[in-house]
Backbone as CSV, one residue per row, in Angstrom:
resi,resn,N_x,N_y,N_z,CA_x,CA_y,CA_z,C_x,C_y,C_z
1,MET,4.804,-12.496,43.261,3.699,-11.654,42.802,2.730,-12.475,41.900
2,LYS,3.286,-13.244,40.998,2.513,-13.934,39.993,1.526,-14.943,40.694
3,PRO,1.953,-15.784,41.654,0.984,-16.714,42.261,-0.172,-15.983,42.977
4,PHE,0.184,-14.894,43.619,-0.878,-14.082,44.282,-1.895,-13.579,43.335
5,TRP,-1.387,-13.020,42.183,-2.248,-12.480,41.087,-3.206,-13.594,40.628
6,GLU,-2.666,-14.754,40.300,-3.427,-15.840,39.729,-4.494,-16.311,40.736
7,HIS,-4.173,-16.230,41.974,-5.132,-16.693,43.004,-6.340,-15.768,43.131
8,TYR,-6.107,-14.433,43.013,-7.158,-13.428,43.312,-7.778,-12.802,42.049
9,PHE,-7.136,-12.908,40.915,-7.671,-12.238,39.736,-7.915,-13.277,38.653
10,LYS,-8.983,-13.095,37.917,-9.365,-13.957,36.805,-8.887,-13.335,35.516
11,GLY,-8.056,-14.023,34.764,-7.600,-13.568,33.457,-6.383,-12.673,33.602
12,GLY,-5.581,-12.685,32.587,-4.338,-11.909,32.503,-3.276,-12.447,33.320
13,SER,-2.121,-11.816,33.257,-0.998,-12.209,34.066,-0.122,-11.007,34.387
14,ILE,0.701,-11.116,35.308,1.577,-10.024,35.725,2.977,-10.547,35.869
15,GLU,3.913,-9.719,35.450,5.322,-10.154,35.525,6.254,-8.948,35.824
16,ALA,7.351,-9.240,36.437,8.404,-8.238,36.742,9.576,-8.455,35.859
17,GLY,10.129,-7.415,35.292,11.295,-7.467,34.487,12.549,-7.634,35.331
18,PRO,13.678,-7.524,34.752,14.953,-7.642,35.461,15.039,-6.505,36.468
19,ILE,15.634,-6.732,37.616,15.894,-5.706,38.636,17.302,-5.108,38.409
20,THR,17.277,-3.795,38.292,18.545,-3.077,38.110,18.715,-2.057,39.208
21,GLU,19.841,-1.384,39.297,20.045,-0.426,40.280,20.581,0.911,39.714
22,GLU,20.079,2.000,40.225,20.422,3.329,39.690,20.291,4.351,40.853
23,GLY,21.285,5.037,41.133,21.254,6.076,42.207,20.888,5.547,43.509
24,GLY,21.304,4.361,43.916,21.025,3.774,45.183,19.595,3.212,45.322
25,ARG,18.874,3.145,44.211,17.540,2.531,44.220,17.503,1.327,43.286
26,LYS,16.850,0.333,43.709,16.556,-0.854,42.862,15.295,-0.451,42.031
27,LYS,15.241,-1.032,40.784,14.125,-0.707,39.989,13.762,-1.835,39.013
28,THR,12.510,-1.887,38.568,12.113,-2.892,37.597,10.845,-2.331,36.885
29,VAL,10.421,-3.027,35.869,9.190,-2.733,35.161,8.232,-3.867,35.391
30,ILE,7.063,-3.490,35.928,6.011,-4.518,36.123,5.027,-4.389,34.967
31,THR,4.707,-5.515,34.336,3.888,-5.484,33.109,2.676,-6.386,33.360
32,LEU,1.489,-5.874,32.901,0.249,-6.572,33.035,-0.148,-7.015,31.595
33,HIS,-0.383,-8.297,31.453,-0.746,-8.878,30.151,-2.172,-9.387,30.123
34,GLY,-2.895,-9.193,29.021,-4.148,-9.857,28.811,-5.273,-9.431,29.752
35,ARG,-5.223,-8.231,30.287,-6.289,-7.729,31.167,-6.517,-6.266,30.856
36,ARG,-7.762,-5.946,30.682,-8.121,-4.514,30.397,-8.619,-3.950,31.712
37,LEU,-7.955,-2.846,32.130,-8.336,-2.211,33.355,-9.530,-1.293,33.011
38,ILE,-10.338,-1.030,34.044,-11.512,-0.160,33.758,-11.180,1.257,34.186
39,GLY,-10.570,2.007,33.328,-10.280,3.405,33.510,-9.325,3.670,34.593
40,PRO,-9.316,4.953,35.052,-8.347,5.372,36.095,-8.446,4.589,37.403
41,PHE,-9.618,4.185,37.792,-9.816,3.498,39.034,-9.171,2.079,38.967
42,GLY,-9.296,1.418,37.796,-8.652,0.119,37.616,-7.141,0.249,37.674
43,CYS,-6.615,1.292,37.056,-5.187,1.529,37.098,-4.711,1.838,38.528
44,LEU,-5.421,2.678,39.241,-5.051,3.029,40.567,-5.044,1.794,41.518
45,ASN,-6.066,0.938,41.350,-6.178,-0.251,42.185,-4.980,-1.235,41.879
46,THR,-4.602,-1.298,40.601,-3.418,-2.145,40.206,-2.173,-1.588,40.799
47,GLN,-1.991,-0.246,40.732,-0.863,0.347,41.291,-0.743,0.072,42.828
48,ARG,-1.838,0.175,43.499,-1.868,-0.110,44.898,-1.490,-1.545,45.212
49,TYR,-2.002,-2.454,44.383,-1.673,-3.892,44.475,-0.130,-4.086,44.368
50,ILE,0.432,-3.448,43.317,1.883,-3.633,43.087,2.619,-3.094,44.246
51,VAL,2.352,-1.899,44.688,3.119,-1.276,45.866,2.961,-2.131,47.067
52,ALA,1.773,-2.701,47.320,1.561,-3.548,48.553,2.492,-4.813,48.382
53,ARG,2.525,-5.469,47.191,3.319,-6.635,47.043,4.794,-6.341,47.195
54,VAL,5.246,-5.267,46.633,6.679,-4.971,46.701,7.062,-4.583,48.117
55,THR,6.184,-3.857,48.833,6.446,-3.431,50.228,6.520,-4.679,51.121
56,GLU,5.898,-5.732,50.756,5.878,-6.997,51.556,7.305,-7.640,51.523
57,THR,8.140,-7.245,50.603,9.505,-7.835,50.516,10.542,-7.124,51.381
58,ASP,9.991,-6.317,52.355,10.827,-5.665,53.373,11.780,-4.689,52.814
59,VAL,11.242,-3.793,51.934,11.981,-2.676,51.370,11.264,-1.392,51.819
60,ARG,11.868,-0.236,51.490,11.186,1.028,51.908,11.172,1.983,50.741
61,ASN,10.360,2.984,50.944,10.318,4.119,49.959,9.946,3.655,48.537
62,VAL,8.885,2.813,48.434,8.484,2.266,47.118,7.819,3.409,46.276
63,LYS,8.280,3.581,45.058,7.668,4.600,44.172,7.209,3.826,42.857
64,ILE,6.079,4.280,42.324,5.544,3.712,41.116,5.153,4.754,40.175
65,LYS,5.390,4.554,38.847,5.139,5.575,37.866,4.536,4.821,36.646
66,ASP,3.509,5.348,35.990,3.003,4.770,34.802,4.108,4.744,33.693
67,ASN,4.091,3.675,32.984,5.117,3.525,31.902,4.329,3.456,30.548
68,THR,3.419,2.467,30.447,2.543,2.353,29.266,1.140,2.102,29.783
69,CYS,0.109,2.442,28.976,-1.246,2.303,29.415,-2.132,2.039,28.235
70,ILE,-3.014,1.023,28.283,-3.908,0.701,27.145,-4.928,1.767,26.984
71,THR,-5.292,2.536,27.997,-6.232,3.644,27.795,-5.641,4.757,26.990
72,ASP,-4.290,4.763,26.882,-3.598,5.748,26.089,-3.225,5.255,24.686
73,GLY,-3.717,4.035,24.399,-3.481,3.401,23.086,-2.272,2.438,23.061
74,ASP,-1.598,2.261,24.179,-0.541,1.241,24.229,-1.099,-0.129,24.229
75,GLU,-0.271,-1.163,23.920,-0.781,-2.524,23.761,-0.963,-3.184,25.167
76,LEU,-0.285,-2.651,26.135,-0.402,-3.280,27.500,-0.139,-2.166,28.547
77,CYS,-0.368,-2.516,29.780,-0.075,-1.574,30.923,1.171,-2.028,31.541
78,SER,2.012,-1.053,31.895,3.249,-1.295,32.664,3.596,-0.108,33.525
79,TRP,4.361,-0.433,34.581,4.697,0.546,35.565,6.205,0.475,35.879
80,LEU,6.815,1.632,36.084,8.201,1.672,36.556,8.130,1.688,38.056
81,VAL,8.765,0.707,38.727,8.713,0.572,40.191,10.135,0.686,40.761
82,SER,10.298,1.457,41.747,11.679,1.550,42.377,11.494,1.557,43.885
83,TRP,12.590,1.166,44.597,12.556,1.115,46.036,13.993,1.165,46.514
84,GLU,14.086,1.356,47.866,15.394,1.346,48.568,15.363,0.094,49.471
85,GLU,16.603,-0.488,49.581,16.757,-1.596,50.533,16.733,-1.085,51.922
86,LYS,16.282,-1.801,52.868,16.278,-1.431,54.314,17.676,-1.665,54.840
């Protein structure tokens, strides 16, 4: 995910936390550093980017949920991402 991000986006970085498993689903936290998104549309586009990259790893039923958001006063944006293995 990181090399793709650096190739297409200027500034900031993206990283995935450790992958854990709960209730038959794998999950991680994806964090965006050093980039300010432009309101809800910036957040939505980033969510779509994350889901697309995760889906490319041959998994199914990818779900994403806001975790932290700079527009809500948090220091960075992060999302809880989960999926099922095929």
